[in-house]
NUVO-851293 format. One record per residue (C-alpha): residue in three letters; x, y, z. Coordinates in steps of 0.1 Angstrom, whole numbers, always signed. Layout:
% residues N
+------+-------+-------+-------+
! type !     u !     v !     w !
+------+-------+-------+-------+
!  ala !     X !     Y !     Z !
...
+------+-------+-------+-------+
//
This chain:
% residues 453
+------+-------+-------+-------+
! type !     u !     v !     w !
+------+-------+-------+-------+
!  met ! +1153 !  -739 !  +572 !
!  thr ! +1185 !  -724 !  +586 !
!  ser ! +1167 !  -693 !  +597 !
!  leu ! +1140 !  -713 !  +614 !
!  ala ! +1166 !  -734 !  +632 !
!  ala ! +1183 !  -702 !  +644 !
!  leu ! +1151 !  -689 !  +659 !
!  lys ! +1148 !  -721 !  +680 !
!  gly ! +1182 !  -719 !  +695 !
!  gly ! +1192 !  -707 !  +730 !
!  ser ! +1219 !  -683 !  +719 !
!  ile ! +1217 !  -646 !  +725 !
!  thr ! +1211 !  -641 !  +687 !
!  ala ! +1182 !  -666 !  +687 !
!  arg ! +1166 !  -651 !  +717 !
!  ala ! +1171 !  -616 !  +704 !
!  met ! +1155 !  -626 !  +670 !
!  arg ! +1125 !  -642 !  +687 !
!  ser ! +1121 !  -613 !  +711 !
!  ser ! +1123 !  -589 !  +682 !
!  leu ! +1096 !  -608 !  +663 !
!  phe ! +1073 !  -609 !  +694 !
!  thr ! +1079 !  -572 !  +700 !
!  met ! +1072 !  -562 !  +664 !
!  gly ! +1042 !  -585 !  +663 !
!  ser ! +1028 !  -569 !  +695 !
!  phe ! +1035 !  -534 !  +682 !
!  gly ! +1019 !  -541 !  +648 !
!  phe !  +988 !  -555 !  +665 !
!  gly !  +987 !  -526 !  +689 !
!  gln !  +990 !  -500 !  +662 !
!  val !  +962 !  -516 !  +642 !
!  leu !  +940 !  -514 !  +673 !
!  arg !  +953 !  -478 !  +680 !
!  leu !  +945 !  -468 !  +644 !
!  ala !  +910 !  -484 !  +645 !
!  ser !  +902 !  -468 !  +678 !
!  asn !  +915 !  -434 !  +667 !
!  leu !  +893 !  -434 !  +636 !
!  ile !  +863 !  -444 !  +656 !
!  leu !  +869 !  -420 !  +685 !
!  thr !  +875 !  -390 !  +662 !
!  arg !  +840 !  -395 !  +650 !
!  leu !  +825 !  -400 !  +684 !
!  leu !  +844 !  -371 !  +702 !
!  phe !  +855 !  -336 !  +693 !
!  pro !  +891 !  -323 !  +686 !
!  glu !  +891 !  -305 !  +720 !
!  ala !  +888 !  -339 !  +738 !
!  phe !  +920 !  -351 !  +722 !
!  gly !  +938 !  -318 !  +730 !
!  leu !  +926 !  -320 !  +767 !
!  met !  +937 !  -356 !  +770 !
!  ala !  +971 !  -348 !  +755 !
!  leu !  +976 !  -323 !  +783 !
!  val !  +966 !  -349 !  +808 !
!  met !  +991 !  -375 !  +794 !
!  val ! +1019 !  -349 !  +793 !
!  phe ! +1013 !  -343 !  +830 !
!  leu ! +1011 !  -380 !  +839 !
!  met ! +1042 !  -388 !  +819 !
!  gly ! +1060 !  -359 !  +836 !
!  leu ! +1051 !  -372 !  +871 !
!  gly ! +1062 !  -407 !  +861 !
!  gln ! +1095 !  -396 !  +846 !
!  phe ! +1103 !  -370 !  +874 !
!  ser ! +1102 !  -399 !  +899 !
!  asp ! +1117 !  -427 !  +878 !
!  val ! +1145 !  -444 !  +898 !
!  gly ! +1153 !  -469 !  +870 !
!  val ! +1139 !  -500 !  +886 !
!  ala ! +1135 !  -518 !  +852 !
!  pro ! +1170 !  -511 !  +838 !
!  ser ! +1185 !  -518 !  +872 !
!  ile ! +1170 !  -553 !  +872 !
!  met ! +1179 !  -559 !  +836 !
!  gln ! +1216 !  -550 !  +840 !
!  ser ! +1223 !  -561 !  +876 !
!  lys ! +1241 !  -593 !  +885 !
!  arg ! +1214 !  -598 !  +912 !
!  gly ! +1186 !  -593 !  +887 !
!  asp ! +1172 !  -629 !  +893 !
!  glu ! +1174 !  -629 !  +931 !
!  gln ! +1140 !  -627 !  +948 !
!  arg ! +1151 !  -604 !  +976 !
!  phe ! +1165 !  -579 !  +951 !
!  leu ! +1133 !  -582 !  +930 !
!  asp ! +1110 !  -577 !  +961 !
!  thr ! +1129 !  -547 !  +972 !
!  ala ! +1126 !  -532 !  +937 !
!  trp ! +1089 !  -540 !  +937 !
!  thr ! +1084 !  -523 !  +971 !
!  ile ! +1101 !  -491 !  +958 !
!  gln ! +1079 !  -492 !  +927 !
!  ala ! +1047 !  -497 !  +946 !
!  phe ! +1053 !  -469 !  +971 !
!  arg ! +1063 !  -447 !  +942 !
!  gly ! +1029 !  -453 !  +925 !
!  val ! +1010 !  -444 !  +956 !
!  gly ! +1031 !  -412 !  +960 !
!  leu ! +1025 !  -402 !  +924 !
!  trp !  +988 !  -404 !  +927 !
!  leu !  +988 !  -382 !  +958 !
!  val ! +1010 !  -356 !  +941 !
!  ala !  +987 !  -357 !  +910 !
!  cys !  +957 !  -349 !  +932 !
!  gly !  +976 !  -320 !  +948 !
!  leu !  +987 !  -305 !  +915 !
!  ala !  +953 !  -308 !  +896 !
!  trp !  +941 !  -273 !  +906 !
!  pro !  +974 !  -255 !  +897 !
!  met !  +975 !  -273 !  +863 !
!  ala !  +939 !  -262 !  +856 !
!  leu !  +949 !  -226 !  +863 !
!  ile !  +980 !  -228 !  +841 !
!  tyr !  +962 !  -241 !  +811 !
!  asp !  +929 !  -224 !  +818 !
!  gln !  +910 !  -257 !  +817 !
!  pro !  +888 !  -261 !  +849 !
!  leu !  +879 !  -297 !  +840 !
!  leu !  +915 !  -308 !  +847 !
!  thr !  +908 !  -305 !  +885 !
!  gln !  +885 !  -336 !  +880 !
!  ile !  +902 !  -354 !  +852 !
!  leu !  +938 !  -355 !  +866 !
!  pro !  +931 !  -373 !  +899 !
!  val !  +911 !  -400 !  +881 !
!  ser !  +937 !  -404 !  +853 !
!  ala !  +965 !  -406 !  +878 !
!  leu !  +950 !  -438 !  +892 !
!  thr !  +968 !  -455 !  +863 !
!  leu ! +1001 !  -445 !  +880 !
!  leu !  +990 !  -460 !  +913 !
!  ile !  +978 !  -492 !  +897 !
!  thr ! +1008 !  -498 !  +875 !
!  gly ! +1031 !  -494 !  +905 !
!  phe ! +1019 !  -529 !  +914 !
!  arg ! +1031 !  -546 !  +882 !
!  pro ! +1050 !  -578 !  +890 !
!  thr ! +1087 !  -578 !  +884 !
!  arg ! +1083 !  -610 !  +865 !
!  met ! +1075 !  -587 !  +835 !
!  ile ! +1110 !  -573 !  +837 !
!  thr ! +1126 !  -607 !  +844 !
!  ala ! +1111 !  -620 !  +812 !
!  asn ! +1125 !  -590 !  +793 !
!  arg ! +1159 !  -595 !  +810 !
!  his ! +1162 !  -630 !  +796 !
!  leu ! +1145 !  -621 !  +762 !
!  met ! +1117 !  -645 !  +769 !
!  leu ! +1088 !  -624 !  +757 !
!  gly ! +1063 !  -648 !  +743 !
!  arg ! +1038 !  -649 !  +771 !
!  val ! +1044 !  -612 !  +780 !
!  thr ! +1035 !  -603 !  +744 !
!  val ! +1002 !  -623 !  +745 !
!  leu !  +992 !  -606 !  +777 !
!  asp ! +1001 !  -572 !  +763 !
!  ile !  +979 !  -578 !  +733 !
!  gly !  +950 !  -588 !  +756 !
!  thr !  +955 !  -556 !  +776 !
!  gln !  +956 !  -534 !  +745 !
!  leu !  +925 !  -550 !  +731 !
!  ala !  +905 !  -546 !  +764 !
!  gly !  +916 !  -509 !  +767 !
!  val !  +905 !  -501 !  +731 !
!  val !  +871 !  -518 !  +735 !
!  ala !  +865 !  -500 !  +767 !
!  ala !  +874 !  -466 !  +751 !
!  val !  +851 !  -471 !  +721 !
!  leu !  +822 !  -483 !  +742 !
!  leu !  +825 !  -455 !  +767 !
!  ala !  +829 !  -429 !  +740 !
!  trp !  +797 !  -442 !  +723 !
!  trp !  +778 !  -442 !  +755 !
!  trp !  +793 !  -410 !  +772 !
!  gly !  +804 !  -388 !  +743 !
!  ser !  +829 !  -369 !  +763 !
!  val !  +866 !  -369 !  +773 !
!  trp !  +857 !  -390 !  +803 !
!  ala !  +856 !  -420 !  +780 !
!  leu !  +894 !  -417 !  +774 !
!  val !  +900 !  -411 !  +811 !
!  val !  +881 !  -441 !  +824 !
!  ser !  +893 !  -465 !  +797 !
!  gly !  +929 !  -457 !  +807 !
!  val !  +922 !  -467 !  +843 !
!  ile !  +904 !  -499 !  +831 !
!  gly !  +934 !  -508 !  +809 !
!  ala !  +959 !  -504 !  +837 !
!  leu !  +938 !  -526 !  +860 !
!  ile !  +935 !  -553 !  +834 !
!  glu !  +973 !  -552 !  +826 !
!  val !  +983 !  -557 !  +862 !
!  ala !  +957 !  -584 !  +869 !
!  leu !  +967 !  -604 !  +838 !
!  asn ! +1004 !  -603 !  +845 !
!  trp ! +1000 !  -613 !  +881 !
!  arg !  +977 !  -642 !  +872 !
!  phe !  +994 !  -656 !  +841 !
!  leu ! +1032 !  -649 !  +842 !
!  pro ! +1051 !  -678 !  +858 !
!  gly ! +1073 !  -674 !  +888 !
!  pro ! +1070 !  -664 !  +924 !
!  gly ! +1049 !  -633 !  +933 !
!  asn ! +1063 !  -602 !  +948 !
!  arg ! +1058 !  -591 !  +984 !
!  leu ! +1068 !  -560 ! +1004 !
!  his ! +1104 !  -564 ! +1014 !
!  trp ! +1134 !  -541 ! +1021 !
!  glu ! +1170 !  -553 ! +1018 !
!  lys ! +1195 !  -525 ! +1024 !
!  ala ! +1221 !  -537 ! +1000 !
!  ala ! +1196 !  -542 !  +972 !
!  ala ! +1181 !  -507 !  +978 !
!  lys ! +1215 !  -492 !  +978 !
!  glu ! +1223 !  -508 !  +944 !
!  leu ! +1189 !  -499 !  +929 !
!  ile ! +1191 !  -462 !  +941 !
!  gly ! +1228 !  -459 !  +933 !
!  phe ! +1222 !  -469 !  +897 !
!  gly ! +1188 !  -453 !  +895 !
!  lys ! +1198 !  -418 !  +906 !
!  trp ! +1213 !  -411 !  +872 !
!  val ! +1184 !  -428 !  +855 !
!  phe ! +1161 !  -406 !  +874 !
!  leu ! +1179 !  -375 !  +862 !
!  ala ! +1180 !  -389 !  +827 !
!  thr ! +1143 !  -396 !  +827 !
!  val ! +1135 !  -360 !  +839 !
!  cys ! +1155 !  -348 !  +809 !
!  gly ! +1138 !  -374 !  +788 !
!  phe ! +1104 !  -360 !  +797 !
!  phe ! +1114 !  -325 !  +784 !
!  phe ! +1130 !  -341 !  +753 !
!  thr ! +1099 !  -361 !  +744 !
!  gln ! +1071 !  -339 !  +757 !
!  ala ! +1085 !  -304 !  +750 !
!  asp ! +1064 !  -302 !  +718 !
!  lys ! +1032 !  -309 !  +736 !
!  met ! +1040 !  -286 !  +766 !
!  leu ! +1050 !  -256 !  +745 !
!  ile ! +1027 !  -260 !  +715 !
!  gly !  +998 !  -268 !  +737 !
!  lys ! +1004 !  -235 !  +756 !
!  phe ! +1007 !  -214 !  +724 !
!  ile !  +979 !  -226 !  +702 !
!  ala !  +941 !  -232 !  +706 !
!  leu !  +930 !  -265 !  +722 !
!  asp !  +912 !  -277 !  +690 !
!  ala !  +943 !  -270 !  +669 !
!  phe !  +964 !  -288 !  +695 !
!  gly !  +940 !  -317 !  +691 !
!  val !  +947 !  -317 !  +654 !
!  tyr !  +984 !  -316 !  +660 !
!  asn !  +981 !  -347 !  +682 !
!  ile !  +964 !  -365 !  +653 !
!  gly !  +994 !  -356 !  +631 !
!  tyr ! +1018 !  -367 !  +658 !
!  phe !  +998 !  -400 !  +662 !
!  trp ! +1007 !  -409 !  +626 !
!  ala ! +1042 !  -397 !  +626 !
!  ser ! +1051 !  -413 !  +659 !
!  phe ! +1046 !  -449 !  +647 !
!  pro ! +1083 !  -455 !  +637 !
!  leu ! +1097 !  -437 !  +668 !
!  met ! +1075 !  -458 !  +691 !
!  leu ! +1086 !  -490 !  +674 !
!  gly ! +1122 !  -480 !  +676 !
!  asn ! +1119 !  -472 !  +713 !
!  leu ! +1101 !  -504 !  +720 !
!  val ! +1127 !  -526 !  +702 !
!  thr ! +1157 !  -508 !  +717 !
!  his ! +1144 !  -507 !  +753 !
!  lys ! +1133 !  -544 !  +753 !
!  ile ! +1160 !  -560 !  +733 !
!  leu ! +1193 !  -539 !  +734 !
!  ile ! +1202 !  -539 !  +771 !
!  pro ! +1203 !  -578 !  +772 !
!  val ! +1221 !  -579 !  +738 !
!  tyr ! +1248 !  -553 !  +749 !
!  arg ! +1251 !  -570 !  +783 !
!  glu ! +1259 !  -604 !  +768 !
!  thr ! +1278 !  -593 !  +737 !
!  pro ! +1296 !  -560 !  +746 !
!  pro ! +1312 !  -544 !  +715 !
!  thr ! +1344 !  -535 !  +733 !
!  glu ! +1351 !  -572 !  +740 !
!  ser ! +1358 !  -583 !  +704 !
!  arg ! +1355 !  -573 !  +668 !
!  glu ! +1331 !  -603 !  +663 !
!  asn ! +1307 !  -587 !  +688 !
!  phe ! +1309 !  -553 !  +671 !
!  leu ! +1301 !  -569 !  +637 !
!  lys ! +1271 !  -588 !  +652 !
!  leu ! +1258 !  -555 !  +666 !
!  arg ! +1264 !  -538 !  +632 !
!  lys ! +1243 !  -564 !  +615 !
!  met ! +1215 !  -560 !  +640 !
!  arg ! +1218 !  -522 !  +638 !
!  phe ! +1216 !  -521 !  +600 !
!  ala ! +1185 !  -543 !  +602 !
!  val ! +1168 !  -521 !  +628 !
!  ser ! +1176 !  -489 !  +610 !
!  ala ! +1164 !  -502 !  +576 !
!  leu ! +1131 !  -513 !  +592 !
!  leu ! +1126 !  -479 !  +609 !
!  ile ! +1136 !  -457 !  +579 !
!  gly ! +1114 !  -478 !  +556 !
!  phe ! +1085 !  -474 !  +581 !
!  val ! +1090 !  -436 !  +584 !
!  ala ! +1090 !  -434 !  +546 !
!  val ! +1053 !  -444 !  +545 !
!  phe ! +1042 !  -415 !  +567 !
!  ala ! +1066 !  -390 !  +552 !
!  leu ! +1054 !  -397 !  +517 !
!  leu ! +1017 !  -406 !  +523 !
!  gly ! +1008 !  -387 !  +555 !
!  val !  +986 !  -361 !  +537 !
!  trp !  +968 !  -387 !  +517 !
!  leu !  +962 !  -409 !  +547 !
!  val !  +947 !  -381 !  +568 !
!  glu !  +925 !  -368 !  +539 !
!  thr !  +913 !  -404 !  +532 !
!  leu !  +906 !  -414 !  +568 !
!  tyr !  +895 !  -382 !  +586 !
!  asp !  +869 !  -355 !  +581 !
!  ala !  +878 !  -319 !  +572 !
!  arg !  +883 !  -308 !  +608 !
!  tyr !  +916 !  -328 !  +609 !
!  ala !  +929 !  -319 !  +574 !
!  gln !  +961 !  -301 !  +585 !
!  ala !  +972 !  -331 !  +605 !
!  gly !  +984 !  -347 !  +573 !
!  ala ! +1011 !  -320 !  +566 !
!  met ! +1020 !  -321 !  +603 !
!  ala ! +1025 !  -359 !  +601 !
!  val ! +1048 !  -355 !  +570 !
!  val ! +1070 !  -328 !  +587 !
!  leu ! +1072 !  -347 !  +620 !
!  ala ! +1081 !  -380 !  +603 !
!  cys ! +1109 !  -363 !  +584 !
!  ala ! +1120 !  -345 !  +616 !
!  gln ! +1124 !  -378 !  +634 !
!  ile ! +1148 !  -394 !  +609 !
!  pro ! +1180 !  -382 !  +627 !
!  met ! +1168 !  -397 !  +660 !
!  leu ! +1159 !  -430 !  +643 !
!  ile ! +1194 !  -434 !  +629 !
!  val ! +1211 !  -433 !  +663 !
!  met ! +1185 !  -451 !  +684 !
!  thr ! +1206 !  -482 !  +688 !
!  tyr ! +1235 !  -465 !  +707 !
!  asp ! +1223 !  -451 !  +740 !
!  gln ! +1213 !  -484 !  +756 !
!  ala ! +1249 !  -495 !  +755 !
!  ala ! +1256 !  -472 !  +784 !
!  leu ! +1228 !  -487 !  +805 !
!  ala ! +1239 !  -522 !  +797 !
!  ala ! +1274 !  -514 !  +809 !
!  gly ! +1259 !  -499 !  +841 !
!  asp ! +1271 !  -464 !  +831 !
!  ser ! +1239 !  -445 !  +839 !
!  arg ! +1258 !  -412 !  +844 !
!  arg ! +1269 !  -408 !  +808 !
!  tyr ! +1234 !  -418 !  +797 !
!  phe ! +1222 !  -389 !  +818 !
!  tyr ! +1246 !  -365 !  +800 !
!  leu ! +1231 !  -375 !  +766 !
!  ala ! +1196 !  -371 !  +779 !
!  phe ! +1204 !  -336 !  +794 !
!  ala ! +1219 !  -324 !  +761 !
!  arg ! +1189 !  -336 !  +741 !
!  ala ! +1164 !  -320 !  +765 !
!  val ! +1181 !  -286 !  +764 !
!  leu ! +1184 !  -287 !  +726 !
!  met ! +1147 !  -298 !  +722 !
!  val ! +1132 !  -271 !  +745 !
!  gly ! +1155 !  -244 !  +730 !
!  cys ! +1149 !  -253 !  +694 !
!  ile ! +1111 !  -255 !  +697 !
!  leu ! +1109 !  -222 !  +716 !
!  ile ! +1130 !  -205 !  +689 !
!  gly ! +1109 !  -221 !  +662 !
!  leu ! +1076 !  -210 !  +678 !
!  gln ! +1087 !  -175 !  +682 !
!  ser ! +1102 !  -171 !  +648 !
!  ala ! +1077 !  -191 !  +626 !
!  gly ! +1048 !  -203 !  +647 !
!  leu ! +1037 !  -240 !  +644 !
!  ile ! +1058 !  -248 !  +613 !
!  gly ! +1088 !  -234 !  +632 !
!  ala ! +1082 !  -257 !  +661 !
!  leu ! +1080 !  -287 !  +638 !
!  ile ! +1113 !  -278 !  +621 !
!  gly ! +1128 !  -270 !  +655 !
!  gln ! +1124 !  -307 !  +665 !
!  ala ! +1144 !  -318 !  +635 !
!  val ! +1171 !  -293 !  +643 !
!  ala ! +1173 !  -305 !  +679 !
!  phe ! +1176 !  -342 !  +669 !
!  thr ! +1204 !  -333 !  +645 !
!  leu ! +1224 !  -310 !  +669 !
!  ala ! +1224 !  -338 !  +695 !
!  tyr ! +1244 !  -361 !  +672 !
!  pro ! +1279 !  -352 !  +684 !
!  val ! +1269 !  -361 !  +720 !
!  val ! +1255 !  -394 !  +707 !
!  val ! +1288 !  -401 !  +690 !
!  trp ! +1307 !  -393 !  +722 !
!  leu ! +1287 !  -418 !  +742 !
!  ala ! +1288 !  -445 !  +715 !
!  arg ! +1325 !  -442 !  +712 !
!  arg ! +1330 !  -446 !  +749 !
!  met ! +1310 !  -478 !  +747 !
!  gly ! +1327 !  -490 !  +716 !
!  ala ! +1294 !  -490 !  +697 !
!  trp ! +1297 !  -461 !  +673 !
!  asp ! +1295 !  -471 !  +636 !
!  gly ! +1303 !  -443 !  +612 !
!  leu ! +1295 !  -463 !  +581 !
!  his ! +1260 !  -470 !  +594 !
!  asp ! +1253 !  -434 !  +602 !
!  ala ! +1266 !  -420 !  +570 !
!  leu ! +1246 !  -444 !  +548 !
!  phe ! +1213 !  -439 !  +566 !
!  ala ! +1219 !  -401 !  +568 !
!  gly ! +1221 !  -401 !  +530 !
!  val ! +1190 !  -421 !  +527 !
!  gly ! +1172 !  -399 !  +552 !
!  leu ! +1181 !  -367 !  +533 !
!  gly ! +1169 !  -381 !  +501 !
!  leu ! +1136 !  -392 !  +517 !
!  thr ! +1131 !  -358 !  +533 !
!  ala ! +1136 !  -340 !  +500 !
!  leu ! +1112 !  -363 !  +482 !
!  ala ! +1085 !  -360 !  +510 !
!  ile ! +1087 !  -321 !  +510 !
!  trp ! +1085 !  -320 !  +472 !
!  leu ! +1054 !  -343 !  +471 !
!  asn ! +1036 !  -325 !  +499 !
!  trp ! +1048 !  -289 !  +494 !
!  glu ! +1015 !  -271 !  +491 !
!  pro !  +999 !  -286 !  +523 !
!  ile ! +1032 !  -279 !  +542 !
!  leu ! +1032 !  -244 !  +529 !
!  arg !  +997 !  -238 !  +543 !
!  leu ! +1010 !  -247 !  +578 !
!  ser ! +1033 !  -216 !  +576 !
!  gln ! +1005 !  -192 !  +567 !
!  pro !  +987 !  -171 !  +594 !
!  gly !  +961 !  -193 !  +611 !
!  gly !  +976 !  -224 !  +594 !
+------+-------+-------+-------+
//
């Protein structure tokens, strides 16, 4: 009864708890849909389609992150984050950015087709990039709801968007039988998302507006976020850029099925930390009092326990899941999922730290962490590929996550957020889980290291 009453309160703790439940509920529903569509689409399409679409998504994410000026975190942390003139200026920046990204994508389609020796990219990239143009018109009311941890209606609309996108993908794949089903369904999903949020989120609509002071604040904060997101692109997409270049397209498609399974915990962690932690850190800064630090410790332990428990499922059962749900073409994805799940444990342990810098308005130090992670990830994957092929690239990701830890500690200590007890406890749990997962799945993992494996 006490817990139910706490959920109904207006305190930061109650709002954070409600928002966490909404976020996890939306994530859970979305992943069930994602899994169902993945199982259906792998039967309707060929591995090459998933490999080609993975290249497209890497390119689009790169464009998005190479031009991200931090509109969302700027609104979430700014004292002016509820003023309409500030919000309209932010929306104007966002909308023009979307148009510019689509034009750049059209111009780069041919060079990308040459680099990856995939002529179809000249047609697919401009169409897929329409999603960047469309989502540039998302209403800032979505960010405002996040700023105040009022995510109920946003969650319902997000579920509707996901459902519509999956239905479109499956129907188009059944009718079309080609990679174009994935391309067009992405555009349909973006249109539905923007339309639903414009129509059903409360509050005034956005319009084109430019206020010099607002633009100065947004760009001043966002310049470091921009640099951090560029680094974040290399950090999160280095595996796909490098592995996709060094292995055959069908094998790359299989890798992406393995990544699909292993990425569930990391996706959930990113979703929770980005949606919940900036408002929490802004309203209860750990440097302000011991009480705030202990509140954050309690939240951090809960998030880490959830994520490590989640990753254990894929680390221990990845091979069995893939063998049960997919045909023989995707068999090696199971071992890939196991290794990738274990590799992500060091990252999951420290996920609750870096948002403290953005909440405090310190986007510069946030960039330093992102830069260090990007350099380590690219370097470790390259070394892994050259020394041991695919299995080396997978292990390289774990090494990169681990080597970034001192930089995370440096940032967290600056923000008063570092918790050595938390890190030591979950590092021990993670090492034990990794050892058990490797022991249980040793033979499939060993086959990945063999020539042609």
